[in-house]
ZAGUGU-397492 format. One record per residue: x, y, z of N, C-alpha, C in turn; residue number from 1; residue in three letters. Coordinates in Angstrom, 3 decimals. Each point is the difference from the previous one (the first is absolute). Example, Ala and Ser with C-alpha at 12.3 -4.5 7.8 and 13.67 -1.06 7.14 Angstrom:
<recs>
<<13.190,-5.690,7.800>,<-0.890,1.190,0.000>,<0.900,1.200,0.000>,1,'ala'>
<<-0.350,1.050,-0.720>,<0.820,1.190,0.060>,<-0.770,1.090,0.730>,2,'ser'>
</recs>
This chain:
<recs>
<<0.852,-1.175,0.043>,<-0.824,1.184,-0.018>,<0.908,1.252,0.005>,1,'unk'>
<<-0.482,0.978,-0.856>,<0.866,1.169,-0.097>,<-0.070,0.800,1.329>,2,'unk'>
<<1.102,0.427,0.419>,<0.134,0.793,1.241>,<-0.175,1.480,-0.323>,3,'unk'>
<<-1.135,0.557,0.196>,<-0.175,1.440,-0.395>,<0.691,0.879,0.994>,4,'unk'>
<<0.543,-0.471,1.067>,<0.765,0.876,0.927>,<1.443,0.362,-0.437>,5,'unk'>
<<0.392,-0.719,-1.013>,<1.379,0.333,-0.591>,<-0.006,1.356,-0.636>,6,'unk'>
<<0.924,0.729,0.397>,<0.106,1.404,-0.602>,<1.091,-0.033,-1.084>,7,'unk'>
<<-0.237,0.530,-1.210>,<1.064,0.121,-1.066>,<1.122,0.795,0.552>,8,'unk'>
<<1.252,-0.348,-0.425>,<1.075,0.773,0.349>,<0.715,0.453,-1.292>,9,'unk'>
<<1.006,0.830,0.088>,<0.743,0.423,-1.195>,<1.204,-0.795,-0.284>,10,'unk'>
<<0.102,-1.219,0.719>,<1.151,-0.888,-0.195>,<-0.280,-0.989,-1.110>,11,'unk'>
<<0.934,0.146,-0.997>,<-0.155,-0.959,-1.180>,<0.923,-1.175,0.096>,12,'unk'>
<<-0.457,-1.065,-0.303>,<0.888,-1.183,-0.174>,<0.040,-0.281,-1.537>,13,'unk'>
<<1.315,-0.199,-0.478>,<0.172,-0.150,-1.446>,<0.333,-1.359,-0.219>,14,'unk'>
<<-0.678,-0.658,-0.938>,<0.294,-1.391,-0.345>,<1.371,-0.030,-0.700>,15,'unk'>
<<0.667,-1.117,0.193>,<1.306,-0.405,-0.668>,<-0.252,-0.380,-1.402>,16,'unk'>
<<0.978,0.233,-0.922>,<-0.206,-0.409,-1.329>,<-0.527,-1.425,-0.246>,17,'unk'>
<<0.455,-1.010,0.707>,<-0.281,-1.283,-0.239>,<-1.130,-0.494,0.971>,18,'unk'>
<<-0.604,0.844,0.692>,<-1.134,-0.412,0.830>,<-1.256,-0.279,-0.832>,19,'unk'>
<<-0.725,-1.010,0.381>,<-1.351,-0.278,-0.525>,<-0.891,-0.277,1.260>,20,'unk'>
<<-1.076,0.785,0.093>,<-0.981,-0.230,1.014>,<-1.109,-0.951,-0.600>,21,'unk'>
<<-0.237,-1.069,0.614>,<-0.929,-1.018,-0.556>,<-1.107,-0.306,0.995>,22,'unk'>
<<-1.196,0.028,-0.431>,<-1.141,-0.462,0.879>,<-1.058,-0.697,-0.888>,23,'unk'>
<<-0.727,-0.828,0.619>,<-1.196,-0.619,-0.598>,<-1.108,0.296,0.913>,24,'unk'>
<<-1.253,0.153,-0.575>,<-1.184,0.253,0.697>,<-1.087,-0.940,-0.480>,25,'unk'>
<<-1.041,-0.160,0.736>,<-1.217,-0.632,-0.413>,<-0.796,0.861,-0.788>,26,'unk'>
<<-1.144,-0.330,-0.391>,<-0.938,0.754,-0.724>,<-0.558,1.269,0.679>,27,'unk'>
<<0.120,0.046,1.350>,<-0.446,1.138,0.810>,<1.127,0.911,0.222>,28,'unk'>
<<1.198,-0.266,-0.348>,<1.183,0.846,0.281>,<0.721,-0.382,1.282>,29,'unk'>
<<-0.323,-1.208,0.582>,<0.699,-0.360,1.306>,<1.321,-0.591,-0.445>,30,'unk'>
<<1.022,0.295,0.681>,<1.343,-0.426,-0.227>,<0.178,-1.452,0.340>,31,'unk'>
<<0.368,-0.815,-0.909>,<0.211,-1.436,0.168>,<1.471,-0.415,-0.050>,32,'unk'>
<<0.843,0.926,-0.588>,<1.380,-0.218,-0.092>,<0.688,1.334,-0.001>,33,'unk'>
<<1.162,0.082,0.654>,<0.824,1.281,-0.086>,<1.437,-0.479,0.112>,34,'unk'>
<<0.895,0.588,-0.811>,<1.394,-0.326,0.130>,<0.723,0.883,1.027>,35,'unk'>
<<1.234,-0.314,0.271>,<0.761,0.771,1.040>,<0.207,1.455,-0.306>,36,'unk'>
<<0.120,0.286,-1.300>,<0.121,1.496,-0.309>,<-1.266,0.717,0.335>,37,'unk'>
<<-1.167,-0.593,-0.240>,<-1.323,0.608,0.368>,<0.035,0.291,1.532>,38,'unk'>
<<0.381,-1.052,0.692>,<0.039,0.005,1.446>,<0.912,1.220,0.439>,39,'unk'>
<<1.200,0.026,-0.503>,<0.947,1.014,0.250>,<-0.476,1.423,-0.219>,40,'unk'>
<<-0.610,0.308,-1.161>,<-0.404,1.351,-0.355>,<-1.247,0.325,0.751>,41,'unk'>
<<-0.842,-0.972,0.204>,<-1.351,0.354,0.697>,<0.191,0.246,1.482>,42,'unk'>
<<0.975,-0.676,0.494>,<0.209,0.106,1.467>,<-0.926,-0.955,0.836>,43,'unk'>
<<-0.758,-0.709,-0.675>,<-0.893,-0.953,0.728>,<0.591,-1.423,-0.099>,44,'unk'>
<<-0.326,-0.776,1.035>,<0.508,-1.399,-0.036>,<-0.889,-0.756,-0.977>,45,'unk'>
<<0.526,-1.186,-0.359>,<-0.724,-0.927,-0.980>,<-1.358,-0.311,0.611>,46,'unk'>
<<-0.034,-0.245,1.326>,<-1.184,-0.307,0.717>,<-1.044,1.085,-0.160>,47,'unk'>
<<0.433,1.250,0.178>,<-0.886,1.119,-0.144>,<-0.602,0.226,-1.398>,48,'unk'>
<<0.875,-0.285,-1.035>,<-0.321,0.184,-1.309>,<-0.994,-1.098,-0.515>,49,'unk'>
<<0.312,-1.260,0.222>,<-0.765,-1.174,-0.452>,<-1.430,0.137,0.542>,50,'unk'>
<<-1.084,-0.048,-0.912>,<-1.346,0.238,0.385>,<-0.533,1.366,0.048>,51,'unk'>
<<0.937,0.948,0.003>,<-0.393,1.480,0.000>,<-0.396,0.362,-1.468>,52,'unk'>
<<-0.785,1.038,-0.046>,<-0.266,0.659,-1.265>,<1.291,0.727,-0.563>,53,'unk'>
<<0.204,-0.128,-1.342>,<1.213,0.588,-0.458>,<0.145,1.444,0.157>,54,'unk'>
<<-1.175,0.665,0.268>,<0.037,1.395,0.190>,<0.573,0.380,1.359>,55,'unk'>
<<0.484,-0.993,0.745>,<0.733,0.371,1.281>,<1.214,0.883,-0.275>,56,'unk'>
<<0.448,0.050,-1.263>,<1.242,0.777,-0.350>,<-0.517,1.258,-0.813>,57,'unk'>
<<-1.268,0.232,-0.160>,<-0.538,1.111,-0.786>,<0.404,1.321,0.657>,58,'unk'>
<<0.587,0.825,-0.837>,<0.383,1.451,0.452>,<-1.179,0.867,-0.204>,59,'unk'>
<<-0.246,0.906,0.916>,<-1.191,0.956,-0.275>,<0.264,0.913,-1.160>,60,'unk'>
<<1.157,0.083,-0.558>,<0.359,0.862,-1.183>,<-0.481,-0.723,-1.254>,61,'unk'>
<<-0.496,-1.202,0.099>,<-0.466,-0.710,-1.251>,<-1.500,0.327,-0.255>,62,'unk'>
<<-0.232,0.464,-1.252>,<-1.336,0.211,-0.410>,<-0.782,-1.287,-0.164>,63,'unk'>
<<-1.252,0.098,0.496>,<-0.899,-1.187,-0.073>,<-0.239,-0.442,-1.430>,64,'unk'>
<<0.007,0.894,-1.015>,<-0.162,-0.278,-1.375>,<1.048,-1.001,-0.541>,65,'unk'>
<<1.271,0.090,0.549>,<1.027,-0.929,-0.494>,<-0.339,-1.443,0.424>,66,'unk'>
<<-0.499,-0.217,1.150>,<-0.383,-1.331,0.381>,<-1.356,-0.544,-0.623>,67,'unk'>
<<-0.912,0.978,-0.406>,<-1.095,-0.406,-0.748>,<0.420,-0.523,-1.352>,68,'unk'>
<<1.011,0.738,-0.661>,<0.512,-0.449,-1.287>,<0.651,-1.268,0.092>,69,'unk'>
<<0.792,-0.183,1.054>,<0.693,-1.312,0.296>,<-0.948,-1.135,0.058>,70,'unk'>
<<-1.114,0.178,0.858>,<-0.921,-1.101,0.098>,<-0.868,-0.192,-1.184>,71,'unk'>
<<-0.330,1.002,-0.713>,<-0.782,-0.127,-1.218>,<0.829,-0.768,-1.107>,72,'unk'>
<<1.344,0.263,-0.063>,<0.922,-0.587,-0.948>,<0.026,-1.437,0.292>,73,'unk'>
<<0.267,-0.295,1.307>,<0.130,-1.448,0.422>,<-1.390,-0.778,-0.220>,74,'unk'>
<<-1.010,0.653,0.310>,<-1.368,-0.669,-0.248>,<-0.262,-0.332,-1.455>,75,'unk'>
<<0.678,0.750,-0.901>,<-0.146,-0.302,-1.438>,<1.009,-1.113,-0.417>,76,'unk'>
<<0.797,-0.546,0.961>,<0.924,-1.012,-0.314>,<1.337,0.485,-0.451>,77,'unk'>
<<0.232,1.281,0.123>,<1.282,0.505,-0.476>,<0.981,0.338,1.146>,78,'unk'>
<<1.246,0.162,-0.327>,<0.949,0.440,0.920>,<0.072,1.511,0.102>,79,'unk'>
<<0.447,0.586,1.024>,<-0.033,1.404,0.235>,<1.374,0.358,0.449>,80,'unk'>
<<0.497,1.108,-0.544>,<1.243,0.686,0.403>,<-0.340,1.284,0.648>,81,'unk'>
<<0.625,0.339,1.103>,<-0.182,1.262,0.705>,<1.189,0.393,0.905>,82,'unk'>
<<0.041,1.331,0.142>,<0.929,0.534,1.055>,<-0.765,0.212,1.190>,83,'unk'>
<<0.422,-0.599,1.110>,<-0.725,0.113,1.225>,<0.937,0.489,1.127>,84,'unk'>
<<-0.587,0.899,0.848>,<0.721,0.366,1.182>,<-0.591,-0.746,1.219>,85,'unk'>
<<0.799,-0.789,0.639>,<-0.481,-0.815,1.118>,<0.433,0.536,1.282>,86,'unk'>
<<-0.657,-0.301,1.096>,<0.413,0.501,1.342>,<0.391,-1.254,0.908>,87,'unk'>
<<1.112,0.098,0.613>,<0.433,-1.012,0.922>,<-0.663,0.234,1.405>,88,'unk'>
<<0.226,-1.047,0.744>,<-0.717,0.002,1.379>,<0.550,1.179,0.794>,89,'unk'>
<<1.208,0.455,-0.216>,<0.544,1.109,0.739>,<-0.386,1.421,-0.449>,90,'unk'>
<<-0.797,-0.018,-1.135>,<-0.406,1.263,-0.675>,<0.859,0.458,-1.096>,91,'unk'>
<<1.198,-0.667,-0.179>,<0.830,0.394,-1.172>,<-0.724,-0.492,-1.264>,92,'unk'>
<<0.591,0.394,-1.110>,<-0.650,-0.284,-1.262>,<1.090,-0.600,-0.939>,93,'unk'>
<<-0.442,-0.731,-1.045>,<0.793,-0.533,-1.013>,<-0.826,-0.073,-1.260>,94,'unk'>
<<0.575,0.514,-1.090>,<-0.463,-0.096,-1.328>,<0.332,-1.321,-0.665>,95,'unk'>
<<-1.002,-0.583,-0.767>,<0.265,-1.241,-0.808>,<-0.536,0.178,-1.395>,96,'unk'>
<<0.610,-0.723,-0.983>,<-0.622,-0.265,-1.251>,<-0.595,-1.330,0.120>,97,'unk'>
<<-1.330,-0.092,-0.120>,<-0.663,-1.248,0.261>,<-0.547,-0.597,-1.267>,98,'unk'>
<<-0.007,-1.269,-0.049>,<-0.663,-0.862,-0.986>,<-0.823,-0.993,0.697>,99,'unk'>
<<-1.364,0.125,-0.247>,<-0.933,-0.872,0.741>,<-0.718,-0.883,-1.083>,100,'unk'>
<<-0.024,-1.280,0.208>,<-0.660,-0.920,-1.064>,<-0.946,-0.937,0.845>,101,'unk'>
<<-1.036,-0.371,-0.768>,<-0.939,-0.984,0.551>,<0.786,-1.342,-0.013>,102,'unk'>
<<-0.294,-0.814,1.051>,<0.456,-1.464,0.081>,<-1.201,-0.836,-0.358>,103,'unk'>
<<0.336,-1.145,-0.739>,<-1.079,-0.822,-0.474>,<0.173,-1.504,0.500>,104,'unk'>
<<-1.091,-0.697,0.230>,<0.182,-1.410,0.191>,<-0.032,-0.759,-1.255>,105,'unk'>
<<0.025,-1.297,0.123>,<0.030,-0.901,-1.201>,<-1.258,0.171,-0.940>,106,'unk'>
<<-1.027,0.450,0.505>,<-1.295,0.173,-0.707>,<0.000,1.483,-0.619>,107,'unk'>
<<1.058,0.749,0.117>,<0.153,1.347,-0.444>,<-0.885,0.915,0.710>,108,'unk'>
<<-0.330,-0.355,1.205>,<-0.877,0.929,0.959>,<1.058,0.803,0.830>,109,'unk'>
<<-0.311,1.345,0.132>,<0.798,0.820,0.746>,<-0.108,-0.346,1.447>,110,'unk'>
<<1.161,-0.274,0.760>,<0.025,-0.387,1.341>,<0.709,1.001,0.966>,111,'unk'>
<<0.580,1.030,-0.613>,<0.633,1.007,0.849>,<0.858,0.943,-0.947>,112,'unk'>
<<0.950,0.693,0.561>,<0.842,0.910,-0.734>,<1.445,-0.136,0.503>,113,'unk'>
<<0.871,0.209,-0.957>,<1.501,-0.053,0.292>,<0.441,1.444,-0.251>,114,'unk'>
<<0.748,0.641,0.826>,<0.557,1.243,-0.072>,<1.491,-0.001,0.163>,115,'unk'>
<<0.725,0.561,-0.986>,<1.520,0.092,0.104>,<0.289,1.558,-0.250>,116,'unk'>
<<0.674,0.493,0.967>,<0.305,1.417,0.026>,<1.542,0.136,0.044>,117,'unk'>
<<0.502,0.977,-0.796>,<1.427,0.227,-0.034>,<0.215,1.488,0.134>,118,'unk'>
<<1.261,0.392,0.118>,<0.361,1.347,0.213>,<-0.373,0.850,-1.251>,119,'unk'>
<<-0.736,1.050,0.198>,<-0.494,0.946,-1.041>,<1.184,0.933,-0.444>,120,'unk'>
<<-0.299,0.454,-1.165>,<0.976,1.067,-0.546>,<-0.283,1.365,0.800>,121,'unk'>
<<0.993,0.585,0.560>,<-0.259,1.262,0.708>,<-0.697,1.022,-0.825>,122,'unk'>
<<0.333,0.146,-1.271>,<-0.671,1.075,-0.782>,<-1.476,-0.333,-0.268>,123,'unk'>
<<-0.381,-1.300,-0.101>,<-1.310,-0.377,-0.110>,<-0.841,0.228,1.269>,124,'unk'>
<<0.691,-0.336,1.207>,<-0.686,0.338,1.308>,<-0.326,1.435,0.091>,125,'unk'>
<<0.880,0.942,-0.380>,<-0.176,1.429,0.121>,<-1.236,0.423,-0.873>,126,'unk'>
<<-0.081,-0.485,-1.167>,<-1.195,0.262,-0.889>,<-1.183,-0.634,0.560>,127,'unk'>
<<-0.037,-1.173,0.445>,<-1.148,-0.660,0.393>,<-0.450,0.532,1.464>,128,'unk'>
<<0.985,0.415,0.759>,<-0.442,0.603,1.341>,<-0.813,1.325,-0.267>,129,'unk'>
<<0.388,0.801,-0.914>,<-0.717,1.176,-0.379>,<-1.395,-0.251,-0.538>,130,'unk'>
<<-0.133,-1.085,-0.890>,<-1.183,-0.396,-0.500>,<-0.924,-0.441,1.104>,131,'unk'>
<<0.506,-0.825,0.929>,<-0.839,-0.597,1.082>,<-0.380,1.138,0.925>,132,'unk'>
<<0.801,0.989,0.201>,<-0.475,1.183,0.836>,<-1.134,0.675,-0.594>,133,'unk'>
<<0.031,0.222,-1.342>,<-1.199,0.598,-0.682>,<-1.168,-0.875,0.119>,134,'unk'>
<<0.124,-1.270,-0.118>,<-1.179,-0.895,0.062>,<-0.456,0.014,1.400>,135,'unk'>
<<0.829,-0.057,1.035>,<-0.436,-0.028,1.379>,<-0.710,1.225,0.348>,136,'unk'>
<<0.505,1.170,-0.436>,<-0.667,1.256,0.225>,<-1.332,0.057,-0.643>,137,'unk'>
<<-0.197,-0.634,-1.206>,<-1.259,0.004,-0.657>,<-1.013,-1.002,0.892>,138,'unk'>
<<0.484,-1.018,0.491>,<-0.803,-0.839,0.844>,<-0.386,0.626,1.222>,139,'unk'>
<<0.842,0.735,0.565>,<-0.434,0.750,1.294>,<-0.972,1.082,-0.341>,140,'unk'>
<<0.150,0.718,-1.053>,<-0.950,1.040,-0.384>,<-1.425,-0.558,-0.368>,141,'unk'>
<<0.057,-1.118,-0.642>,<-1.264,-0.660,-0.491>,<-0.826,-0.573,1.082>,142,'unk'>
<<0.643,-0.373,1.248>,<-0.731,-0.755,1.038>,<0.045,-1.409,-0.315>,143,'unk'>
<<-0.232,-0.866,1.085>,<0.055,-1.418,-0.109>,<-0.861,-0.621,-1.100>,144,'unk'>
<<-1.130,0.522,-0.244>,<-0.909,-0.658,-1.020>,<0.466,0.148,-1.337>,145,'unk'>
<<0.730,1.145,-0.376>,<0.415,0.242,-1.294>,<1.476,-0.023,-0.194>,146,'unk'>
<<0.724,-0.406,1.056>,<1.461,0.111,-0.039>,<0.692,-0.807,-1.106>,147,'unk'>
<<-0.461,-1.213,-0.165>,<0.666,-0.822,-1.048>,<-0.257,0.540,-1.342>,148,'unk'>
<<-1.217,0.350,-0.248>,<-0.284,0.610,-1.398>,<0.812,1.267,-0.201>,149,'unk'>
<<0.146,0.822,1.016>,<0.787,1.278,-0.159>,<1.449,-0.254,-0.356>,150,'unk'>
<<0.564,-0.877,0.763>,<1.453,-0.182,-0.238>,<0.242,-0.788,-1.297>,151,'unk'>
<<-0.932,-0.968,-0.303>,<0.048,-0.735,-1.270>,<-0.029,0.873,-1.166>,152,'unk'>
<<-0.851,1.077,0.005>,<0.035,0.990,-1.103>,<1.294,0.657,-0.226>,153,'unk'>
<<0.823,0.243,1.082>,<1.305,0.634,-0.143>,<0.927,-1.031,-0.757>,154,'unk'>
<<-0.056,-1.156,0.270>,<0.855,-1.060,-0.615>,<-0.487,-0.147,-1.473>,155,'unk'>
<<-1.284,-0.154,-0.225>,<-0.535,-0.132,-1.254>,<0.411,1.154,-0.872>,156,'unk'>
<<-0.111,1.228,0.487>,<0.312,1.194,-0.778>,<1.538,-0.015,-0.405>,157,'unk'>
<<0.841,-0.401,0.963>,<1.348,-0.076,-0.245>,<0.266,-0.997,-1.077>,158,'unk'>
<<-0.571,-1.163,0.056>,<0.222,-1.009,-1.058>,<-0.485,0.398,-1.360>,159,'unk'>
<<-1.089,0.698,-0.012>,<-0.538,0.523,-1.369>,<0.874,0.992,-0.533>,160,'unk'>
<<0.554,0.930,0.891>,<0.913,1.042,-0.402>,<1.295,-0.588,-0.683>,161,'unk'>
<<0.413,-1.180,0.647>,<1.240,-0.681,-0.476>,<-0.294,-1.069,-1.113>,162,'unk'>
<<-1.326,-0.203,-0.259>,<-0.398,-1.040,-0.954>,<0.598,-1.380,0.339>,163,'unk'>
<<-0.012,-0.368,1.269>,<0.570,-1.221,0.530>,<-1.115,-0.748,0.830>,164,'unk'>
<<0.110,-1.292,-0.042>,<-0.781,-0.893,0.892>,<0.700,0.170,1.419>,165,'unk'>
<<-0.640,-0.435,1.021>,<0.610,0.114,1.301>,<1.234,-0.885,-0.014>,166,'unk'>
<<-0.033,-1.151,-0.501>,<1.190,-0.918,-0.081>,<1.145,0.611,-0.595>,167,'unk'>
<<-0.295,0.652,-1.255>,<1.061,0.517,-0.829>,<0.604,1.232,0.816>,168,'unk'>
<<-0.843,0.735,0.680>,<0.515,1.159,0.761>,<0.911,-0.484,1.230>,169,'unk'>
<<-0.425,-0.963,0.758>,<0.858,-0.436,1.120>,<1.211,-0.671,-0.508>,170,'unk'>
<<-0.108,-0.772,-1.035>,<1.286,-0.566,-0.563>,<0.919,0.957,-0.659>,171,'unk'>
<<-0.471,1.098,-0.380>,<0.882,0.984,-0.695>,<0.795,0.824,0.995>,172,'unk'>
<<-0.397,-0.106,1.288>,<0.732,0.946,0.956>,<1.323,-0.638,0.388>,173,'unk'>
</recs>
């Protein structure tokens, strides 16, 4: 369960070049596997992570529209790439470049999700952080009921302006 008492800090943890944060979840987003790098960066023990919702590491600087896009992409059976700012147990943060894919059983039924995160490009983080701030501001101004639609419009407008799909945009950074 997400601990809402954790206060974000300005302390950043930077992934090493060869680090890969790996986790698996069930269909509801509960963690069923986490590697040692995930445990290290999150600051939680394996016991605390297993069975918890993956949003245990969600940073409040992340727009809700990004997660809607992620879940919509996965529900369509596609993989999703995203830059994500996570929050560790001590309030510090770490940016990741995430690739999330559906996991299937032998009957081709989705049984969960696999996420592999690596060190993001610093120049991409700078650009994405600015975009996410705009999206988050729009969410706050729109209020809870219209938040996702408001920040989704900012992303949609940017993609239209660049004539790129979301995946093309993210992979071009």
